[in-house]
VOGU-3710 file (C-alpha; in Angstrom, 3 decimals, decimal comma):
1> mrrlspallg> 0,000/0,000/0,000  1,285/3,493/-0,854  1,706/5,246/2,459  0,814/8,863/3,135  3,819/10,434/4,794  3,302/11,948/8,271  4,202/15,335/6,780  1,431/15,027/4,209  -1,109/13,949/6,804  -0,156/16,822/9,036
11> vlivgcgalr> -0,994/19,480/6,478  -4,092/18,119/4,754  -6,965/20,297/5,922  -9,823/19,528/3,545  -13,284/19,078/4,979  -15,560/16,135/4,299  -18,783/17,938/3,394  -21,073/17,490/0,400  -18,437/18,046/-2,242  -20,635/16,766/-5,035
21> dafsahprga> -22,545/20,047/-5,135  -19,522/21,837/-6,601  -19,110/19,521/-9,568  -20,843/17,908/-12,494  -23,716/15,544/-11,926  -21,933/12,962/-14,087  -18,858/11,884/-12,099  -16,037/9,967/-13,723  -14,176/7,283/-11,844  -10,716/7,483/-10,309
31> avaagqalsv> -11,044/4,082/-8,655  -13,485/1,253/-8,097  -13,275/-1,221/-5,225  -15,796/-3,874/-4,213  -18,336/-2,227/-6,501  -17,992/1,212/-4,883  -16,612/4,104/-6,940  -14,388/7,050/-6,085  -15,273/9,809/-8,558  -12,752/12,173/-10,058
41> eqlagwmara> -14,824/15,029/-8,684  -14,778/13,809/-5,106  -11,059/13,093/-5,200  -10,277/16,444/-6,824  -12,394/18,239/-4,248  -10,548/16,645/-1,352  -7,171/17,597/-2,770  -8,235/21,077/-3,866  -9,251/22,012/-0,352  -6,008/20,758/1,154
51> qkvepkrenv> -4,500/24,213/1,124  -1,134/23,312/2,659  -0,167/20,469/0,341  0,364/20,580/-3,377  -2,118/18,473/-5,371  0,688/16,549/-7,020  -0,056/13,354/-8,858  1,777/11,178/-6,305  -0,286/12,655/-3,456  -3,534/12,162/-5,356
61> aavttlyvdy> -2,496/8,599/-6,200  -1,709/7,938/-2,525  -5,193/8,980/-1,449  -6,701/6,856/-4,241  -4,802/3,807/-3,042  -5,940/4,430/0,510  -9,516/4,505/-0,744  -9,121/1,117/-2,438  -7,601/-0,507/0,637  -10,155/0,905/3,073
71> miyaaqrakg> -13,058/0,057/0,783  -11,983/-3,542/0,276  -11,518/-4,002/4,016  -14,907/-2,437/4,733  -16,623/-4,578/2,083  -15,153/-7,725/3,589  -16,425/-6,671/7,017  -19,849/-5,919/5,556  -20,017/-9,378/3,959  -19,124/-11,095/7,223
81> anlrdsalil> -15,833/-12,510/5,887  -13,565/-14,316/8,312  -10,664/-11,916/8,767  -9,064/-14,002/11,490  -8,444/-17,296/9,707  -4,909/-18,581/10,166  -3,914/-18,396/6,488  -4,853/-14,724/6,271  -3,128/-13,959/9,570  0,118/-15,497/8,319
91> ranwplvsqf> 0,001/-13,548/5,044  -1,071/-10,290/6,651  1,749/-10,444/9,195  4,530/-11,668/6,904  7,277/-9,398/8,333  6,617/-10,469/11,924  6,144/-14,128/11,005  9,389/-14,108/9,025  11,251/-12,484/11,906  10,040/-15,097/14,379
101> kweryhdhlm> 10,870/-17,971/12,034  14,352/-16,613/11,442  14,923/-16,283/15,197  13,915/-19,921/15,727  16,184/-20,999/12,855  19,029/-18,876/14,188  18,641/-20,465/17,620  18,928/-23,854/15,916  22,084/-22,798/14,083  23,654/-21,480/17,255
111> etrgrltaaq> 22,853/-24,685/19,140  24,677/-26,713/16,524  27,786/-24,661/17,234  27,661/-25,542/20,911  28,132/-23,276/23,906  31,384/-21,561/24,765  33,514/-23,663/27,090  35,251/-22,276/30,176  38,581/-22,754/28,431  37,402/-20,714/25,414
121> vesayaagnv> 36,221/-17,890/27,673  39,488/-17,842/29,617  41,522/-17,914/26,416  39,570/-14,977/24,936  39,986/-12,948/28,122  43,714/-13,676/28,319  44,256/-12,783/24,657  42,780/-9,352/25,355  41,563/-8,721/21,826  38,142/-8,051/23,291
131> rllqhiliqv> 37,820/-6,278/26,626  35,196/-5,534/29,225  36,116/-2,214/30,818  34,739/0,065/33,519  35,204/3,795/33,622  34,354/6,932/35,524  33,863/10,026/33,366  34,078/13,612/34,529  32,786/15,670/31,636  34,622/18,794/30,457
141> pasaappeve> 32,756/21,233/28,170  34,603/22,156/24,993  34,354/25,833/26,012  35,749/25,254/29,520  38,357/27,771/30,676  41,684/26,451/32,079  40,635/26,863/35,731  37,531/24,762/35,155  39,555/22,115/33,297  41,962/21,842/36,215
151> qkrgvaerlr> 39,091/21,642/38,689  37,595/18,732/36,693  40,969/17,017/36,528  41,252/17,337/40,304  37,896/15,567/40,754  39,022/12,707/38,511  42,359/12,409/40,356  40,568/12,243/43,714  38,220/9,491/42,513  41,176/7,533/41,107
161> reavaqhgan> 42,988/7,700/44,448  39,887/6,409/46,236  39,561/3,497/43,789  43,261/2,566/43,962  43,196/2,686/47,767  40,702/-0,189/47,767  42,247/-2,021/44,801  39,166/-1,328/42,673  36,683/-2,996/45,013  34,731/0,276/45,264
171> fgalagrfse> 35,057/1,231/41,579  31,473/0,350/40,645  30,079/2,302/43,589  32,176/5,348/42,694  31,081/5,154/39,060  27,431/4,858/40,047  27,701/7,895/42,276  30,072/10,251/40,491  30,421/9,276/36,817  28,875/11,693/34,322
181> dpgskgrqgy> 28,482/9,133/31,535  24,716/8,492/31,439  25,164/5,341/29,349  27,285/3,453/31,878  26,591/5,214/35,175  23,654/2,941/35,980  25,760/-0,173/35,203  28,578/0,595/37,663  30,636/2,085/34,849  30,690/-1,037/32,635
191> lglgtrgqfv> 30,862/-0,276/28,915  30,205/-3,741/27,554  32,511/-5,945/25,552  34,519/-3,972/23,012  37,179/-4,458/20,393  39,891/-2,143/19,121  38,533/0,713/17,070  35,302/1,122/19,053  36,625/3,744/21,476  38,197/7,176/21,040
201> apfeaagwel> 41,966/6,921/20,666  43,153/8,164/24,130  40,658/5,915/25,913  41,546/2,889/23,795  45,297/3,383/24,193  44,984/3,455/27,981  42,414/0,648/28,175  44,521/-1,753/26,117  47,559/-1,179/28,354  45,773/-2,420/31,457
211> kpgeisgvvr> 46,400/-5,811/32,988  43,525/-7,597/34,762  42,545/-5,643/37,885  44,573/-2,537/36,977  43,306/1,051/37,098  44,569/3,656/34,646  45,787/7,129/35,359  43,505/10,050/34,535  42,951/9,998/30,765  41,825/13,078/28,787
221> spfgfhvirr> 39,510/12,539/25,792  37,136/14,839/23,876  34,468/13,839/26,419  36,419/14,798/29,509  38,553/12,965/32,065  38,326/9,189/32,444  39,480/6,747/35,072  39,497/3,254/33,514  39,586/-0,185/35,106  39,949/-3,644/33,615
231> pplaevrdsf> 38,135/-5,966/36,033  39,572/-9,480/36,534  37,750/-12,370/34,858  36,623/-13,915/38,161  34,672/-10,736/38,855  32,903/-10,521/35,480  32,897/-14,097/34,178  29,126/-14,304/33,603  28,757/-10,977/31,776  31,995/-11,493/29,820
241> tadlaelega> 30,802/-14,943/28,712  27,375/-13,650/27,669  28,845/-10,727/25,744  31,459/-12,962/24,123  28,782/-15,421/23,007  26,781/-12,562/21,473  29,865/-11,229/19,695  30,789/-14,653/18,389  27,197/-15,161/17,275  27,345/-11,921/15,275
251> rfdstyvagm> 30,586/-13,037/13,676  29,043/-16,398/12,889  26,028/-14,698/11,294  28,271/-12,533/9,138  30,377/-15,508/8,064  27,297/-17,634/7,433  25,631/-14,993/5,251  28,847/-14,284/3,351  29,344/-17,997/2,702  25,770/-18,427/1,542
261> serrevkvnd> 26,090/-15,424/-0,781  29,241/-16,890/-2,272  27,713/-20,349/-2,695  24,647/-18,939/-4,408  26,762/-16,626/-6,604  24,766/-13,500/-5,795  25,329/-10,785/-8,422  23,548/-7,417/-8,703  22,649/-6,454/-12,274  24,409/-3,403/-13,677
271> gapaivrqvf> 21,182/-1,509/-14,377  19,552/-2,303/-11,031  20,120/1,094/-9,321  18,300/2,946/-12,107  15,370/0,524/-11,901  15,164/0,977/-8,113  14,917/4,749/-8,457  12,207/4,307/-11,076  10,261/1,877/-8,894  9,864/4,407/-6,085
281> sdlegarnds> 7,814/6,653/-8,354  5,081/3,987/-8,560  5,322/1,283/-5,911  1,781/0,120/-6,544  2,459/-0,455/-10,210  5,613/-2,375/-9,363  3,914/-4,994/-7,204  3,868/-7,473/-10,102  6,977/-6,242/-11,931  9,100/-9,271/-12,863
291> rtlvryrgga> 12,241/-7,440/-13,981  15,381/-8,929/-12,453  17,520/-6,866/-10,091  19,811/-9,551/-8,669  20,700/-12,972/-10,016  21,779/-15,953/-7,956  22,250/-19,614/-8,606  18,795/-21,145/-8,780  16,779/-17,946/-9,037  16,526/-14,168/-9,084
301> frvrdlvrwi> 15,537/-11,259/-6,884  12,975/-9,266/-8,860  11,315/-5,880/-8,591  8,210/-7,440/-7,011  10,441/-8,961/-4,304  11,991/-5,560/-3,636  8,546/-3,995/-3,279  7,599/-6,608/-0,682  10,685/-5,743/1,358  10,050/-2,016/0,971
311> fainpqeiqg> 6,593/-2,441/2,479  8,073/-4,554/5,289  10,729/-2,016/6,298  10,150/1,035/8,460  9,410/3,908/6,021  11,875/6,180/7,822  14,648/3,685/7,088  13,884/3,346/3,388  12,859/6,832/2,272  16,404/7,854/1,334
321> lpyasddqir> 17,055/4,869/-0,936  16,015/6,551/-4,224  18,587/9,278/-3,560  21,434/6,946/-2,559  24,488/6,327/-4,700  24,620/3,387/-7,098  26,990/1,544/-4,751  24,681/2,071/-1,761  21,694/0,786/-3,733  23,707/-2,265/-4,820
331> qflraatere> 24,627/-2,945/-1,171  20,975/-2,698/-0,176  19,901/-5,041/-2,971  22,585/-7,564/-2,022  21,513/-7,436/1,629  17,829/-7,833/0,719  18,633/-10,767/-1,558  20,659/-12,425/1,193  17,707/-12,065/3,586  15,442/-13,528/0,931
341> lllqevdsag> 17,761/-16,532/0,608  17,904/-16,937/4,383  14,103/-17,076/4,518  14,143/-19,677/1,759  16,412/-21,769/3,978  14,074/-21,264/6,915  11,080/-22,417/4,867  13,015/-25,401/3,512  13,896/-26,410/7,055  10,208/-26,361/8,014
351> iplspddwrq> 10,782/-24,140/11,030  7,435/-23,596/12,820  6,348/-20,702/14,980  6,435/-21,383/18,684  3,105/-21,142/20,581  4,252/-17,839/22,071  5,216/-16,527/18,617  1,782/-17,437/17,270  0,051/-15,685/20,153  2,029/-12,529/19,435
361> vqanhdsalh> 1,220/-12,682/15,729  -2,484/-13,138/16,475  -2,412/-10,256/18,960  -0,732/-8,017/16,390  -3,350/-8,929/13,792  -6,300/-8,492/16,144  -4,966/-5,111/17,233  -4,837/-3,885/13,629  -8,407/-5,071/12,947  -9,625/-3,426/16,134
371> vldarlqlsd> -8,083/-0,075/15,225  -9,441/-0,230/11,675  -12,953/-0,966/12,934  -12,700/1,900/15,410  -11,461/4,390/12,822  -14,063/3,373/10,242  -16,737/3,075/12,946  -17,735/-0,388/11,782  -19,198/-3,137/13,936  -21,161/-6,334/13,407
381> sllrdsaatp> -24,215/-4,869/15,142  -24,149/-1,694/13,035  -23,934/-3,601/9,781  -26,573/-6,117/10,830  -29,089/-3,659/12,236  -28,713/-0,827/9,717  -28,906/-2,684/6,406  -31,099/-5,558/5,331  -29,167/-6,930/2,356  -25,483/-7,667/1,698
391> earvrlagah> -25,428/-4,994/-1,008  -26,873/-2,419/1,365  -24,338/-3,340/4,032  -21,486/-2,821/1,556  -22,897/0,582/0,611  -23,185/1,510/4,291  -19,605/0,417/4,942  -18,536/2,420/1,886  -20,176/5,534/3,283  -18,137/5,075/6,448
401> vnaylgrvvg> -14,975/4,813/4,366  -15,757/8,059/2,554  -16,499/9,843/5,809  -13,321/8,593/7,494  -11,036/9,278/4,544  -12,513/12,747/4,248  -11,721/13,404/7,907  -8,186/12,030/7,514  -7,472/14,160/4,472  -8,959/17,071/6,385
411> geagffpvpa> -6,679/16,510/9,353  -9,694/15,841/11,541  -9,028/12,162/12,314  -6,020/10,066/13,193  -4,500/8,167/10,290  -4,198/4,382/10,441  -3,699/2,589/7,109  -4,773/-0,919/6,307  -1,472/-2,750/6,994  0,327/-3,322/3,693
421> flasalrere> 0,358/-7,115/3,743  -3,248/-7,350/4,938  -4,267/-4,990/2,130  -2,385/-7,086/-0,407  -4,090/-10,281/0,734  -7,571/-8,738/0,782  -7,184/-7,312/-2,714  -7,379/-10,873/-3,992  -10,867/-11,216/-2,533  -12,561/-8,227/-4,172
431> pwsisaagva> -12,534/-6,668/-7,662  -10,768/-3,327/-7,784  -9,106/-0,979/-10,214  -7,372/2,388/-10,201  -7,666/4,586/-13,274  -4,401/6,311/-14,114  -6,342/8,656/-16,358  -8,799/9,353/-13,543  -5,965/10,132/-11,103  -4,387/12,449/-13,670
441> eatdrakalr> -7,705/14,190/-14,313  -8,341/14,580/-10,580  -4,883/16,110/-10,199  -5,521/18,637/-12,957  -8,990/19,409/-11,618  -7,637/19,892/-8,080  -4,973/22,299/-9,340  -7,577/24,295/-11,258  -9,917/24,451/-8,276  -7,024/25,413/-6,017
451> aqgdstrggg> -6,046/28,239/-8,364  -9,642/29,412/-8,560  -9,945/29,420/-4,789  -6,646/31,259/-4,363  -7,744/33,899/-6,843  -11,013/34,472/-5,002  -9,298/34,715/-1,621  -6,374/36,748/-2,873  -8,104/39,777/-4,315  -10,167/38,755/-7,328
461> irrapgpppi> -13,458/40,561/-8,158  -14,994/41,782/-4,945  -18,541/42,976/-4,309  -18,849/46,760/-4,184  -20,053/48,298/-0,967  -23,636/49,392/-0,663  -26,965/47,888/-1,784  -27,384/45,852/-4,977  -27,860/47,933/-8,135  -31,258/46,324/-8,794
471> psdtghrqti> -33,879/46,439/-6,041  -34,595/43,030/-4,661  -38,378/43,473/-4,883  -38,603/43,969/-8,608  -39,169/40,288/-9,219  -36,520/40,268/-11,967  -33,650/37,799/-11,559  -30,764/37,157/-13,900  -29,832/33,527/-14,424  -26,116/32,852/-14,768
481> q> -25,573/30,277/-17,497
//
């Protein structure tokens, strides 16, 4: 489903009144869904009255797509369709289902590797390539004058002396009380397992000189003054082991994906970046596009696959893709293809959802249906008691869609779209179509109406002061043709 951006929703101010009075009595269609039509006139009227957003074609098309999705959902509700059957739930929640299945598969892969042994943990700690460090930070503003800098250094020196006096036994308590690093203060100064290159240079140089149990001198960095400690393994064995297992798991994942990509001979097509930029201009039209973006042994990653991933990803994370460099787009396509191949492995392995996973998926689905019903003001009792026939119930549900979408476009109601994968699944149950010509005509009509309205408001022909030039009681009226 084409999403309306939050910025667009925030500035649409059109009302939802009887727009038909301003237009021809013979409306043309911009879209039809479940037998209900969105006229060019109604669509143009909505967009024309949205004074703070340009009636561009992509905005008009977005509203048209919303209409189709809402109308199909409402028609299914009106017909009493089962919107909670397991097959629909799985399709409508594909991103969440895929995530859960991958997590179960990943757990299986990690189990086959076995757990870290005590000897492996001790060897990693002794090697020192990864380190679990504590620190106390006394912040120094970049604009601090020399006297303030020296005062801050004195605080750090005092805290170091207190820690050294007790051989570091009180280091966590001192960090919790005096450290000015909000990220580690609540964890007794622990920074988590780190490797070289993760810390600023002065901090890293001092931290990698420490032997187990040692405390550094006062170290100056762009953040301020640090006192650093490397706790002995006996003191942090559990957290070091857990962090090491997570780090090794990440390395395993990276190696596994790289190996799979090499085995499957993943190769991004030369013209793929240009196609990706083109696709973003019409995501709806690209849903069934079979052009190949990436080839791999045994298959291909096509435009339609990309569109599915685009709808699955947070819009804020994907909106910059059309403006990325060719290399960045190729990296994204390779990563998406690798995830596609991973999910193929998951499906081949027959990994099921756990009972808890299924409960969460159902809850997510039910929550979406509940919000949609609330926004559209639909209920079983309303549909049953207010309309006698299935056709009448669909028309009633359609009226609710028009009213809600009018309020959304007018900024008078909260926006909640039909979730993309639910909308895609429901579109297979009802006839629908969007007229490109109708969208174009609505865009032109909205621009013309907007210009006409601006002219009237901005100083067009104004009524002269005083009474009308013809007395109102003459009985003569002039009809404007």
